[in-house]
Structure formats: structure tokens, C-alpha cells
Backbone as numpy.savetxt, mean C-alpha at the origin, in Angstrom:
# Nx Ny Nz CAx CAy CAz Cx Cy Cz
2.26 4.21 1.67 1.25 3.30 2.14 0.53 2.64 0.97
0.26 3.43 -0.05 -0.45 2.90 -1.21 0.35 1.79 -1.87
1.64 2.02 -2.03 2.48 1.01 -2.66 2.50 -0.28 -1.85
2.52 -0.16 -0.54 2.51 -1.33 0.33 1.20 -2.09 0.20
0.09 -1.37 0.19 -1.22 -2.03 0.07 -1.37 -2.70 -1.29
-0.89 -2.05 -2.34 -0.97 -2.66 -3.67 -0.14 -3.94 -3.73
1.00 -3.93 -3.09 1.82 -5.13 -3.03 1.11 -6.27 -2.32
0.47 -5.96 -1.20 -0.29 -6.97 -0.46 -1.44 -7.48 -1.32
-2.14 -6.58 -1.99 -3.25 -6.97 -2.87 -2.77 -7.94 -3.94
-1.66 -7.64 -4.56 -1.13 -8.51 -5.61 -0.79 -9.89 -5.06
-0.13 -9.93 -3.91 0.29 -11.22 -3.35 -0.86 -12.04 -2.77
-1.85 -11.36 -2.22 -2.94 -12.08 -1.57 -4.13 -12.35 -2.49
-4.26 -11.58 -3.54 -5.49 -11.65 -4.32 -5.26 -11.79 -5.83
-4.27 -11.13 -6.34 -4.11 -11.05 -7.80 -2.93 -11.85 -8.32
-2.50 -12.86 -7.58 -1.31 -13.62 -7.96 -1.64 -14.77 -8.91
-2.69 -14.59 -9.69 -3.10 -15.60 -10.67 -3.82 -14.91 -11.82
-4.06 -15.66 -12.88 -4.79 -15.11 -14.02 -6.27 -15.00 -13.64
-6.84 -13.85 -13.92 -8.26 -13.63 -13.65 -8.94 -13.41 -15.00
-9.97 -14.20 -15.25 -10.55 -14.32 -16.58 -11.20 -13.05 -17.13
-11.84 -12.27 -16.26 -12.56 -11.11 -16.79 -12.66 -10.01 -15.74
-13.10 -8.85 -16.19 -13.16 -7.68 -15.32 -14.17 -7.88 -14.18
-15.27 -8.53 -14.45 -16.28 -8.76 -13.41 -15.70 -9.58 -12.25
-14.96 -10.61 -12.57 -14.32 -11.44 -11.54 -13.26 -10.64 -10.79
-12.49 -9.87 -11.51 -11.46 -9.03 -10.89 -12.09 -8.06 -9.88
-13.15 -7.38 -10.30 -13.81 -6.43 -9.41 -14.37 -7.14 -8.17
-14.95 -8.31 -8.36 -15.50 -9.07 -7.23 -14.40 -9.49 -6.27
-13.29 -10.02 -6.80 -12.17 -10.48 -5.96 -11.57 -9.32 -5.16
-11.35 -8.20 -5.83 -10.76 -7.05 -5.15 -11.72 -6.50 -4.09
-13.00 -6.49 -4.40 -14.00 -6.02 -3.44 -14.02 -6.89 -2.19
-13.96 -8.20 -2.36 -13.93 -9.12 -1.22 -12.66 -8.91 -0.40
-11.53 -8.79 -1.08 -10.25 -8.57 -0.40 -10.30 -7.26 0.40
-10.81 -6.20 -0.23 -10.90 -4.90 0.44 -11.81 -4.98 1.66
-12.95 -5.63 1.53 -13.88 -5.77 2.65 -13.21 -6.48 3.83
-12.50 -7.57 3.54 -11.83 -8.32 4.60 -10.73 -7.50 5.26
-9.97 -6.75 4.48 -8.92 -5.88 5.05 -9.54 -4.85 5.98
-10.65 -4.26 5.56 -11.32 -3.25 6.38 -11.94 -3.87 7.63
-12.54 -5.04 7.51 -13.13 -5.70 8.67 -12.07 -6.05 9.71
-10.89 -6.43 9.24 -9.79 -6.77 10.13 -9.03 -5.53 10.62
-9.45 -4.36 10.16 -8.83 -3.09 10.54 -7.31 -3.12 10.38
-6.89 -3.60 9.23 -5.46 -3.67 8.93 -4.92 -2.26 8.80
-3.79 -2.00 9.42 -3.19 -0.67 9.34 -1.68 -0.79 9.16
-1.09 0.32 8.83 0.35 0.37 8.60 1.07 0.44 9.93
2.10 -0.38 10.08 2.93 -0.36 11.28 4.22 0.40 10.97
4.22 1.68 11.26 5.37 2.51 10.94 6.56 2.10 11.80
7.71 2.00 11.17 8.92 1.56 11.85 9.76 2.69 12.41
9.56 3.90 11.92 10.30 5.02 12.47 9.47 6.30 12.38
9.89 7.28 13.16 9.17 8.54 13.24 9.38 9.37 11.98
8.53 10.36 11.79 8.62 11.25 10.63 10.00 11.90 10.54
10.51 12.35 11.67 11.82 13.02 11.67 12.91 12.05 11.20
12.85 10.81 11.67 13.83 9.80 11.26 13.71 9.51 9.77
12.49 9.44 9.28 12.26 9.18 7.85 12.83 10.30 7.00
12.65 11.54 7.45 13.18 12.67 6.67 14.70 12.59 6.56
15.37 12.18 7.62 16.83 12.04 7.58 17.22 10.88 6.67
16.59 9.74 6.88 16.94 8.54 6.14 16.64 8.67 4.64
15.56 9.36 4.32 15.14 9.45 2.92 15.48 10.79 2.27
16.34 11.56 2.90 16.64 12.91 2.40 17.23 12.90 1.00
17.98 11.89 0.64 18.57 11.83 -0.71 17.51 11.51 -1.76
16.50 10.77 -1.37 15.44 10.41 -2.30 14.43 11.53 -2.46
14.09 12.17 -1.35 13.10 13.24 -1.34 13.72 14.51 -0.79
14.50 15.21 -1.61 15.14 16.44 -1.10 14.11 17.51 -0.81
14.42 18.35 0.14 13.53 19.46 0.48 13.99 20.71 -0.23
13.05 21.59 -0.48 13.38 22.88 -1.11 13.26 23.95 -0.05
14.33 24.68 0.14 14.33 25.72 1.15 14.13 27.08 0.48
13.40 27.96 1.15 13.20 29.30 0.61 14.49 30.09 0.72
14.76 30.90 -0.27 15.98 31.72 -0.27 15.73 33.06 0.34
């Protein structure tokens, strides 16, 4: 979820040169406020069980012996 939100932040807010830290903080704060006001949430495409199967090669599980 974090990676997705950071991607949205970059495309919607940080896709240009920002002159200084004060402006950056202000822009990100405004973007965050608007996202929260709009109650933006993640739209999961599959269930946890499906994700575990699909992503098993990327995130292997460790079983107790």
C-alpha cells in the first residue's frame, strides 16, 4: 500500500522541480489533506489467500520443522 501511495504522490504532486523544503512540505501536506478528505482507500483486487498463492515465489513462507 505504501508503494502505491508513494507512486500516486509522485505523479500527482511531485512530478516537477520543487525549489525548497518548505514548499515541498506544504505541497505534500495539501496533497495528504485532500487524499484524507476524499477518503481514498486501496481497492484490493484479490483475497489474501489468492495473493499468497500468486506471490509465493516472491515472498516464500518459512515452515516450522
